[in-house]
Structure formats: C-alpha cells, structure tokens
N, C-alpha and C positions, 0 to 999 in steps of 0.2 A: 754042561755048560760052565759051571763053575770051575770044575777041575780043568778044563781046557784053557779057561781065562788065566788061571794062575801059572800056566806053563807058556802064555802067549808071548810074553816079553822075553822069558828066559831062553825060548827057542830061537830067538832072533840072532842074526850073524854079529851084531854089534851091541848085544845086550848090556855088557858092562859098561860100555862107553855111553850108551843111551841112558841107562839108569844113573850113572855118576852126573851126567849133565842135567838130567831132570830133576835129581835131588839137589843139585847146587841152585838150580833156578828157583826151585820151591823154598829153599833156605833164605834166598834173596827175595822172595816174593813180597815182602812189605814195600818193595821199591816200585811195584806196580808193573813195570816192564817185564820183569822175568815171569810173574804170574800170567801175563798175556801170551808169553812165549809157550808156556806150559799148556795153556788152553788151545794154542795153535797146534801143538803136538797131538793132544788129545782129539782135536778136530781131524787130524790126519788119520789117526786111529780108526775113529768112527767112519770116515770115508773109505778106507782100505777095507775094512772087515765088512762093511755093508756090500761092497763091490766083490766080496769073495776072495780078496787077497789077505791071507793070514800071516804075511811077513811083516813084522813090525817096522813101521818106518824109522828113519834116523833123523836127527837133528841136523838140519841144513836148510839152504835157501831161505835164510832168516827173514828177508823181506816178505815173501809169501806167507811164512810161518807167522808173522807179526799180523799181517792182514786176517788170516784165519783166526788168530786169537782175539783180535779186536772185534770181529763178528760175533764169536762166541761170547766174549765179555758183555756185549750190548744186550744179546738176548738174556743171558744169566742176570745181568743187572736189573733189567726190566721185570723179569719174574721174581725177583727177591725184593724189589723196591715197593711194589704194591702193598704187601703186607705192613712193611715198614711206615708207609704213607698213612695208612689207617691207624697204627698205633700213635703216630705223631699227631694226627688230627685229634684222636681221642685224649692224648695227654694235654694237649693245648686247650681243648675245651673244658676238661675237668679243672685244669689250673686256672683259667679264666673265670670259671664259674664260682669257684671258691673264693676268689679275689673280688668278683663284681657282685655276687648275689648278697644283697644285704638283709638284714633282719627286718622283721615287720612288727607292727604293735599287736599282733594277734598271739602273742606268746611264742613266737618263733616258728609258727606252722609254715609260713610261707618259705623260711629258710630250710625247714626240713623237707618240704615237698620239692624245693628246687634241687637240694642236695641228693635226694632220692632219685629225681630224674636224671641227674648228671651220673649218679652211680649206675643206672640202668643202661644209660647211654655207653659208659665205658665198658660195662660188661658185654653188651652186644658187640661193641666195636671190637673188643678183645676176641670174642668168638669168630667175628668175620676175619679178623687177621689170622687166626689160627687156621681157619678153613682155607684162606687164600695161600697161606704157607704150605700147608699139605698139598693143595692142588698145584702150586708152583713146583714143589719137589717132585711130584709125579709127572707133570708135563714138560719140565725143563729138559730132561734127556731127549724126548721126542723132538722138541723144538731144536736142540743142538744138532741132533742127527739130520733134520731137515735142512737146516742151513749147511751142514757139511755136505750133504748130498748135492744141493743145488748151487750152493755158493751165494745165495741170495737171503739177506737178513730178514726180508719180509716174509719168508717161509716160515720163519721161526714164530710168526704170530698170526698164521692162517687158521684162524679158529675152526672153521669147518672141516679143514683137511686133517689137522691134528686131532680133533675129537673123533674122526673115523680111525685114526690110528690108537689113540690111548684107550679107547673102549674095547679094544680087542684083547681076548684072553693071553694071546702069545705075548703082547707088550706087557701086560700085568706080570706075566711069569719072568720075562726078561728083567723087568724093573726091580722085581724082589730079589732076584739072583745077584744083580748089580749092587743093590743096597746091602746084601749079605756080605759081599766082598769088601765093600766100603767100611761096613761096621766091624768086620773082622780086622781090618787094617787098623782101625781106630783103637780096638782092644789091644792089639799088639803094640801100638804107639804107646798106650797107657802102661803097659808092662815095662817097655823100654825106657820110659820116662822116669823110672825108678832110680836109674842111673844117672846122676848129674851130668849135664853137658853132652858127654858122649852118647848116652841114651837118647837125648833129645835130637841130637844130630842123626842118629841112626834111624830114629822114627820118622824124619823127613823123607828118607829114601824109602822106607817102608809105605809111606803115604803115596809117594809117587808111584810105586809099583801097584798098589792097590786101585789108584785112579785109572791107570792104564788097563788093568784087568777089567774094572768096571765099564770102561769106554769100549773094550772089545766085546763084552756081553751086549751093550746097547747097540753096537754096529751089527753084530750078528742078529739081534733081535729086529733091528730096522730092515734089514734084507728080507724078512718074513712079513713085515707089516707095512712096509713103505706104500704110499698110494700108487696106483697104476695110472699112467698117463691116459687122459681121456682122449687126446688128440694124436693122430699118428705122426711120426717124425717127418721133417721136412723132405727127407730123401724119398720117403713113400709117396708124399704129395706130388713131388715133382715127376715121379715115374708113372702116375696115373694118366691115361690117356684123356685128351679133352674131348668133350662131349659137345 
C-alpha cells in the first residue's frame, strides 16, 4: 500500500503540473485560502480512491474545490480545537488560581493546598488534552473520508458510524501506513531544510507529495471499511410492487 501510494501522483497524466500547483499553494498556505484549496484537492483524492478510481485528480473547477476544502477544514478544525480548548481552560485556571488564591494565617497551608489542587487539575487537563489530541489524529482521516464520500459535513461527526470504522483492524493498518508516509515526508523535509531557502521551498513540494500519497492510502482504506448503507437505494424502493 505504501509503495503504491508513492507512485500514485507520479503516474498521473498531469503529475508535474499538479505537483507544482499543489506546492505553490502550500507555499502560500499562510494566506488561508491556498490551504483550503489544498484540502479540497486532498478531498478529491479521498473520494476518487475510495470509489476505485486511481487516476489522480487535477486542479480545476475551483469553486467546487473550495467548497470541498471548506468542509474538510471545518472537520479538521473541530477535531484539533478540542484539545486546544482543554489546554486553554487549564492555563486560565492555573493563572487565575495563582493570582487569586491568597495566603492564610496557618503558615501558608491553605495556599499550599490550593496550589497543589491547581497543579493536579493542570496535570489531569494536560493528560486529557493529550488523549484528545491522539484520538483526534486517529479519527480525523476517517472523518474526512466520510465527508468526502457523502459531501455532508455532519458525517464527519457521526460518532456511532465512525466508531464502527476506526475500530476495524483494516483502518488501523491504513492509518499507520499513511502516518509512515507523512513522517517519511517530514524527515525528507528536515534534510532538505539544511539548504537555505531552496531546500525549504523544495520541502514544501515534498510535503504536498506526501500528503497526496497519505490521502490515497486513506481513500483505499475507506473503500474497505466504509459503512454499508442500511437502507436500499430509492430506485430499488420504487421498483418494489405495492402490497
């Protein structure tokens, strides 16, 4: 699967053009809109590979691409913001406690207990944030694939449906393979960054290539683990004879 993903974009008809456009968009990603377009392209990769089409998509139909990107951005944002919210609450509570909790007349025991309680709270909150971050990293690819498959943002937060997907061994295997590709890309970027400016720019194109390869893996995995519709298509319902 990893080997196939590394040749996925390369074997496309417009591989060079797609890689150049994708790399330039990533280079301009601090402007937000380019990053949304990249997310839209990755959504197309997810949708195509999940449907059995291994021909890489090209950049085009920018309006639809933006819509797909915005949907993916909304899902990824929600899954990433929850751990940050926990950390922010913990930071606010600890800062407020150190400012508000006064000393007492019993030799500072009250202050010590208050500080200890705040420390425990911050530690627990940090562990919760860590767990949420790991869960978010694991579930997000499935959520993005679900949205790419149906076009509905709500499917990215269908907990019951996603739970049935992410608990499958096939999903775990695909997730690990995608993670390996992304980490390998990150290592390559680190090596290239040794060369000032040019190395950093080259690293952006490597990053895009790695993201596309990882998206292809997730798409292939989704094809194996996607939920089966519990209701028959409307066409089948229409064909049934009336009783």
